[in-house]
C-alpha positions as CSV (number, residue, x, y, z in Angstrom):
1,M,-7.0,-14.1,15.3
2,S,-8.9,-12.6,18.3
3,P,-9.5,-10.0,19.5
4,L,-10.0,-8.6,15.9
5,R,-13.6,-9.3,14.8
6,R,-14.7,-6.7,12.2
7,A,-12.8,-7.0,8.9
8,L,-12.7,-5.4,5.4
9,V,-11.3,-7.0,2.3
10,T,-11.1,-4.9,-0.8
11,G,-11.0,-6.6,-4.2
12,A,-13.0,-9.5,-2.9
13,S,-14.8,-10.5,-6.1
14,S,-12.5,-13.4,-6.7
15,G,-9.1,-15.0,-6.1
16,L,-7.1,-13.9,-3.0
17,G,-9.7,-11.5,-1.8
18,R,-12.6,-14.0,-2.0
19,E,-10.6,-16.7,-0.2
20,M,-9.4,-14.2,2.5
21,A,-13.0,-13.2,3.2
22,R,-14.0,-16.9,3.4
23,Q,-11.1,-17.8,5.8
24,L,-11.7,-14.8,8.0
25,A,-15.3,-15.9,8.5
26,G,-14.0,-19.2,9.7
27,R,-11.9,-17.3,12.2
28,G,-15.0,-15.6,13.7
29,F,-15.0,-12.4,11.7
30,E,-17.8,-10.2,10.3
31,V,-16.5,-9.4,6.9
32,A,-17.2,-6.4,4.6
33,V,-16.2,-7.1,1.0
34,T,-15.8,-4.6,-1.8
35,G,-15.5,-4.9,-5.6
36,R,-17.0,-3.7,-8.8
37,R,-18.8,-6.9,-9.9
38,E,-22.0,-7.4,-7.7
39,S,-22.7,-10.9,-8.9
40,D,-19.2,-12.0,-8.0
41,L,-19.3,-10.3,-4.6
42,Q,-22.6,-12.0,-3.9
43,E,-20.8,-15.4,-4.5
44,T,-18.1,-14.3,-2.1
45,A,-20.8,-13.4,0.5
46,R,-22.3,-16.8,0.0
47,R,-19.0,-18.5,0.8
48,V,-18.5,-16.2,3.8
49,R,-21.9,-17.0,5.3
50,A,-21.4,-20.7,4.5
51,N,-18.2,-20.5,6.6
52,G,-20.1,-19.0,9.6
53,G,-19.6,-15.3,9.1
54,E,-21.8,-12.3,8.5
55,C,-21.0,-10.4,5.3
56,L,-21.6,-6.9,4.2
57,V,-21.5,-6.5,0.4
58,L,-20.3,-3.1,-0.9
59,V,-20.3,-2.6,-4.7
60,G,-18.0,0.1,-6.1
61,S,-14.4,1.0,-7.0
62,V,-11.6,1.7,-4.6
63,T,-10.5,4.5,-7.1
64,D,-13.6,6.5,-6.3
65,R,-13.2,8.4,-3.1
66,E,-17.0,8.9,-2.8
67,D,-17.6,5.1,-3.2
68,V,-15.0,4.5,-0.4
69,R,-16.5,7.0,1.9
70,R,-20.0,5.6,1.3
71,H,-18.7,2.1,2.0
72,Y,-17.0,3.0,5.2
73,A,-20.1,4.9,6.3
74,A,-22.1,1.7,5.8
75,I,-19.6,-0.3,7.8
76,R,-19.7,2.3,10.7
77,E,-23.5,2.1,10.6
78,A,-23.6,-1.7,10.7
79,W,-20.6,-2.4,13.0
80,G,-19.3,0.8,14.4
81,G,-16.0,0.6,12.6
82,L,-13.2,-1.9,11.7
83,D,-10.6,-3.8,13.6
84,L,-8.9,-5.1,10.4
85,A,-8.6,-3.6,6.9
86,I,-7.0,-5.8,4.2
87,L,-6.3,-3.6,1.2
88,N,-6.2,-6.2,-1.5
89,A,-7.7,-4.6,-4.6
90,G,-5.2,-4.6,-7.5
91,I,-4.7,-5.0,-11.2
92,G,-1.9,-5.7,-13.6
93,D,-0.4,-4.1,-16.7
94,A,-2.2,-5.7,-19.6
95,V,-4.4,-3.2,-21.5
96,D,-4.6,-4.3,-25.1
97,G,-0.9,-5.4,-24.8
98,R,0.3,-1.8,-24.5
99,A,2.8,-2.2,-21.7
100,F,4.1,1.4,-21.7
101,C,0.8,3.1,-22.5
102,A,0.4,6.1,-20.1
103,E,-3.3,5.1,-19.7
104,T,-2.2,1.7,-18.4
105,V,0.2,3.2,-15.9
106,H,-2.4,5.7,-14.6
107,R,-5.0,3.0,-14.4
108,V,-2.8,0.6,-12.4
109,L,-1.5,3.2,-10.0
110,A,-5.0,4.5,-9.4
111,T,-6.2,1.1,-8.3
112,N,-3.1,-0.3,-6.6
113,V,-1.9,2.8,-4.8
114,E,-4.6,5.5,-4.8
115,G,-7.2,2.9,-4.0
116,A,-5.3,1.9,-0.8
117,A,-4.8,5.5,0.1
118,N,-8.5,6.2,-0.2
119,W,-9.2,3.5,2.3
120,L,-6.4,4.5,4.7
121,E,-7.9,8.0,4.7
122,V,-11.2,6.7,6.0
123,V,-10.2,3.9,8.3
124,L,-7.2,5.3,10.2
125,P,-8.9,8.1,12.1
126,D,-11.3,5.7,13.9
127,M,-8.5,3.1,14.5
128,I,-6.3,5.8,16.0
129,A,-9.1,7.1,18.2
130,A,-9.7,3.6,19.4
131,G,-6.0,2.9,20.0
132,A,-6.3,-0.4,18.2
133,G,-6.5,-1.9,14.7
134,T,-4.6,-3.5,11.9
135,V,-4.1,-2.4,8.3
136,A,-2.6,-4.9,5.9
137,G,-1.7,-4.1,2.3
138,I,-1.3,-6.9,-0.3
139,S,1.9,-5.9,-2.2
140,S,4.0,-8.4,-4.2
141,L,7.5,-9.7,-4.6
142,A,7.5,-7.6,-7.7
143,A,7.8,-4.6,-5.5
144,W,11.5,-5.4,-4.9
145,R,12.6,-5.0,-8.6
146,G,11.2,-3.8,-11.9
147,L,10.1,-6.9,-13.7
148,P,9.9,-7.3,-17.5
149,R,6.5,-6.5,-19.0
150,A,5.2,-5.4,-15.6
151,G,6.5,-1.9,-15.2
152,A,3.3,-0.4,-14.0
153,Y,2.6,-3.3,-11.7
154,S,6.1,-3.4,-10.2
155,A,6.1,0.4,-9.7
156,S,2.6,0.3,-8.1
157,K,3.6,-2.4,-5.6
158,A,6.8,-0.6,-4.7
159,A,4.8,2.6,-4.1
160,L,2.2,0.7,-2.1
161,S,4.9,-0.9,0.1
162,T,6.7,2.4,0.7
163,L,3.4,4.2,1.5
164,L,2.6,1.5,4.1
165,E,6.1,1.5,5.5
166,S,5.8,5.3,6.1
167,A,2.4,4.8,7.6
168,R,3.8,2.2,10.0
169,V,6.4,4.6,11.2
170,D,4.0,7.5,11.5
171,L,1.5,5.3,13.5
172,R,4.1,4.1,16.1
173,G,2.6,4.5,19.6
174,T,-1.0,4.8,18.4
175,G,-1.9,1.1,18.8
176,V,-2.5,0.7,15.1
177,S,-0.4,-2.0,13.3
178,V,0.6,-2.0,9.6
179,V,1.4,-5.2,7.8
180,I,2.9,-5.3,4.3
181,V,2.4,-8.6,2.5
182,H,4.6,-9.7,-0.4
183,P,3.2,-12.9,-1.7
184,G,4.8,-15.0,-4.4
185,F,2.8,-16.9,-7.0
186,V,-0.6,-18.1,-5.7
187,K,-3.3,-19.8,-7.8
188,N,-6.2,-17.5,-8.1
189,G,-8.8,-19.6,-9.8
190,G,-8.3,-18.1,-13.2
191,D,-7.0,-19.8,-16.4
192,P,-4.7,-22.7,-15.4
193,A,-2.6,-21.9,-18.5
194,G,-1.6,-18.7,-16.9
195,D,0.0,-20.6,-14.0
196,K,2.5,-22.4,-16.2
197,G,6.1,-21.6,-15.5
198,K,5.5,-19.8,-12.2
199,L,8.1,-20.9,-9.6
200,F,6.9,-22.3,-6.2
201,L,3.3,-21.8,-7.1
202,L,1.0,-22.2,-4.1
203,E,-2.6,-23.4,-3.8
204,L,-5.0,-20.6,-3.1
205,E,-6.0,-21.8,0.4
206,D,-2.4,-22.3,1.4
207,G,-1.3,-18.9,0.2
208,V,-4.2,-17.1,2.0
209,G,-3.5,-19.1,5.1
210,R,0.1,-17.7,5.1
211,I,-1.2,-14.2,4.6
212,L,-3.6,-14.3,7.5
213,A,-1.1,-16.0,9.8
214,G,1.3,-13.2,9.2
215,I,-1.4,-10.6,9.8
216,E,-2.4,-12.4,13.0
217,R,1.1,-12.0,14.3
218,R,1.2,-8.4,13.2
219,R,4.5,-8.9,11.4
220,R,5.8,-5.8,9.7
221,V,6.6,-7.6,6.5
222,V,5.1,-11.0,5.4
223,H,6.8,-12.6,2.4
224,F,6.6,-16.2,1.0
225,P,7.3,-18.8,-0.2
226,W,10.7,-18.5,1.3
227,Q,12.5,-20.1,-1.6
228,L,11.4,-17.3,-3.9
229,S,11.0,-14.4,-1.5
230,Y,14.5,-14.8,0.0
231,L,15.9,-14.9,-3.5
232,M,14.1,-11.8,-4.5
233,R,14.5,-9.8,-1.2
234,Y,18.1,-10.6,-0.4
235,G,19.5,-11.7,-3.8
236,V,17.9,-10.1,-6.8
237,H,17.0,-6.9,-4.9
238,N,20.6,-6.2,-4.0
239,L,22.1,-6.9,-7.4
240,P,23.9,-4.0,-9.0
241,G,21.9,-2.5,-11.9
242,F,24.2,-3.8,-14.7
243,A,24.1,-7.4,-13.2
244,Y,20.3,-7.3,-12.8
245,D,19.8,-6.1,-16.4
246,W,22.0,-8.8,-17.8
247,L,20.4,-11.5,-15.7
248,I,16.8,-10.6,-16.2
249,S,17.2,-10.0,-20.0
250,R,18.3,-13.7,-20.3
251,L,15.5,-15.1,-18.1
252,S,12.6,-13.1,-19.6
């Protein structure tokens, strides 16, 4: 993945974020990791170091602009800046089972969209000044249609994808690349019962390998696995509203 060598992974306390940090270390990166749970971040750091990388642990929330500014200041002090920022931090809808609670919607959007915006605000000026760098946002196949019982999540990922697409257009000619990642189902190390019924479920290492391969190529959009992503992007996404409502009501 050279010549990129200084990377950030937000939401690196577990799952995709932790594995991305570990694999980046194996590719020769220094890795800064952020998250709210210090003990979990320290475990991520242990895996990064075991895989040959230096790790900078930054505890705090992407929703807090002061935390984000403090974290980036620490990165600049340690390494002078970033070559790669992977905006991975994200949460889902479930808050006491209240799918349409306004509190839930605000909470999900604050993390999944505003959290990414907070990091874009601090990393882009230095990347633009350097004339190089890559920002990658971890969206979802759920961005392409409003899924049942995932209204806040689907909306947040659609907003994130659109935000990054606009940024990509605005950054043309600056040397800064923007990659939007739409992964399908990937095991995240949580309760195996939660993986039941997920189509084309990928192992964590495989899924992260596909993400990093797409970022390495600086692809505008990375989506996988093809069986599900092509169905969502070119099939379900283009269904007329009445047809989508009829179909999804019978599948959900």
